[in-house]
C-alpha positions as CSV (number, residue, x, y, z in Angstrom):
1,M,-0.7,-68.8,57.5
2,R,2.3,-67.1,58.0
3,I,4.8,-68.7,56.1
4,R,2.6,-68.8,53.1
5,S,1.9,-65.2,53.3
6,A,6.1,-64.5,53.3
7,S,7.3,-67.0,51.3
8,I,5.0,-65.5,48.7
9,V,6.1,-62.1,49.9
10,A,10.0,-63.2,49.3
11,V,9.4,-64.5,45.6
12,F,6.7,-61.1,45.0
13,G,10.2,-58.6,45.9
14,M,12.2,-61.8,44.7
15,A,10.3,-61.4,41.3
16,L,10.4,-57.3,41.1
17,T,14.0,-57.2,41.8
18,T,14.6,-59.8,39.0
19,Q,12.1,-57.3,37.3
20,G,14.2,-53.7,37.7
21,A,17.7,-55.6,37.8
22,M,16.6,-56.2,33.8
23,A,15.2,-52.6,33.0
24,S,18.2,-51.2,34.3
25,S,21.0,-53.4,31.6
26,I,18.9,-52.7,29.1
27,S,19.4,-49.9,26.9
28,P,17.3,-47.8,24.1
29,P,16.7,-48.1,21.3
30,E,18.4,-46.5,18.4
31,P,16.6,-44.0,16.6
32,P,16.3,-45.3,12.9
33,S,18.4,-45.4,9.8
34,C,17.0,-43.3,7.1
35,S,19.0,-44.6,3.7
36,W,18.6,-41.4,1.8
37,C,19.3,-38.9,4.6
38,D,22.1,-38.1,7.3
39,G,19.4,-37.8,9.4
40,P,16.8,-35.7,11.0
41,P,16.3,-32.7,10.0
42,P,18.3,-29.0,10.5
43,P,16.2,-27.3,13.5
44,P,14.8,-24.7,11.8
45,I,16.2,-21.4,10.7
46,P,14.6,-18.1,12.0
47,V,13.1,-16.0,8.7
48,P,14.0,-11.8,9.2
49,T,10.9,-10.4,9.2
50,I,10.5,-6.9,7.2
51,A,10.0,-3.3,9.0
52,P,6.3,-2.2,8.2
53,T,6.0,-0.6,5.3
54,E,5.9,3.7,6.1
55,V,3.2,5.4,3.7
56,T,4.2,9.6,3.6
57,P,0.5,10.9,3.8
58,S,0.7,13.1,0.1
59,S,-1.7,16.6,-0.3
60,V,-4.7,15.2,-2.4
61,I,-5.2,17.3,-5.7
62,S,-8.9,18.2,-7.1
63,V,-9.4,20.3,-10.2
64,K,-12.7,21.4,-11.4
65,L,-14.0,23.1,-14.4
66,S,-17.1,24.7,-15.0
67,P,-19.4,24.9,-17.0
68,T,-17.4,22.6,-19.4
69,H,-20.2,23.8,-22.4
70,L,-19.4,28.0,-22.9
71,K,-20.2,30.6,-25.4
72,R,-17.9,33.1,-26.8
73,G,-17.2,36.0,-23.9
74,Q,-19.2,34.0,-21.1
75,S,-16.6,33.2,-18.4
76,A,-15.5,29.7,-17.4
77,T,-14.3,29.3,-13.3
78,L,-11.7,26.7,-12.7
79,R,-11.2,25.1,-9.1
80,I,-8.0,23.3,-7.2
81,M,-7.4,22.0,-4.3
82,A,-4.1,21.0,-3.1
83,G,-1.2,21.8,-0.5
84,P,-0.2,24.8,0.3
85,Q,2.5,27.3,-2.1
86,D,1.8,24.5,-4.4
87,D,3.5,25.6,-8.1
88,V,0.1,25.5,-10.6
89,T,0.9,26.4,-14.1
90,T,-2.4,25.1,-16.5
91,V,-2.8,25.8,-19.8
92,V,-5.4,26.7,-22.2
93,Q,-6.0,25.9,-25.8
94,Y,-8.9,27.4,-27.9
95,R,-9.8,25.2,-31.3
96,D,-7.7,27.3,-34.2
97,A,-5.7,28.7,-31.9
98,K,-2.7,29.3,-29.8
99,A,-2.6,27.8,-26.0
100,K,-2.3,30.2,-23.8
101,T,0.0,29.9,-20.5
102,Y,-1.2,30.9,-16.5
103,K,0.9,30.1,-13.6
104,A,-0.5,30.8,-10.4
105,Q,0.6,30.0,-6.5
106,I,-1.9,27.4,-3.8
107,G,-2.9,30.0,-1.1
108,D,-3.0,28.9,2.5
109,S,-6.3,27.9,2.6
110,K,-5.6,25.1,0.1
111,S,-7.4,26.3,-3.3
112,L,-6.8,28.5,-6.2
113,T,-10.2,29.7,-8.1
114,K,-8.2,31.0,-11.2
115,S,-11.5,32.9,-13.5
116,W,-11.5,34.1,-17.6
117,K,-13.4,34.6,-19.8
118,V,-14.3,33.1,-23.5
119,P,-12.0,35.0,-25.9
120,P,-14.5,36.5,-28.3
121,N,-12.9,35.0,-31.3
122,A,-11.9,31.9,-29.6
123,G,-13.1,28.3,-32.2
124,L,-16.3,26.9,-32.4
125,G,-15.7,23.2,-30.8
126,K,-13.5,20.7,-28.6
127,A,-11.0,22.9,-26.1
128,Q,-8.7,21.7,-23.5
129,L,-7.4,23.0,-19.8
130,K,-4.3,21.4,-18.1
131,V,-2.8,21.7,-15.3
132,T,-0.4,20.4,-13.6
133,V,0.2,21.4,-9.9
134,I,3.7,20.7,-8.4
135,D,3.6,19.4,-4.9
136,P,6.9,19.0,-2.7
137,D,6.4,15.1,-3.9
138,G,6.4,15.0,-7.8
139,S,3.9,16.2,-9.8
140,Y,0.0,16.1,-10.9
141,T,-1.2,17.4,-14.7
142,T,-4.7,16.2,-15.9
143,T,-6.5,17.7,-18.7
144,I,-9.9,19.2,-19.0
145,S,-12.0,18.8,-22.6
146,F,-14.1,21.7,-22.6
147,E,-16.7,22.9,-25.3
148,V,-16.8,26.0,-27.0
149,V,-21.1,26.9,-28.4
150,K,-22.5,29.2,-29.8
């Protein structure tokens, strides 16, 4: 039984050696060839990234007129909130009258309050108040309509 075991081990060992020799003589398969391109795709190209956008804070501007229905001789009040030292130009245009321009500057409190009386000869009907605020970043203009009533 010892001879049989030895011969089986010898035959089995010879089979392993033969398979190992055959495996070392086989080269890896060639990569498939592509008939319409020159081979594998090129490596990815790094894409440059853009730096994050920086938004500079802008001043908040608020313009309010009260009341919006006024009688001749009644006071109107304009309140403007903007940056300190911003320049303000207001143009009041009553119906059938020459426009009146006022200039001022916002104070350190970031607000400006301007009051005036509607002239006794102001035309009845629609009127306009144009407000322009100029700050270091540019200018802001708005027009507010109001009405002179009897």
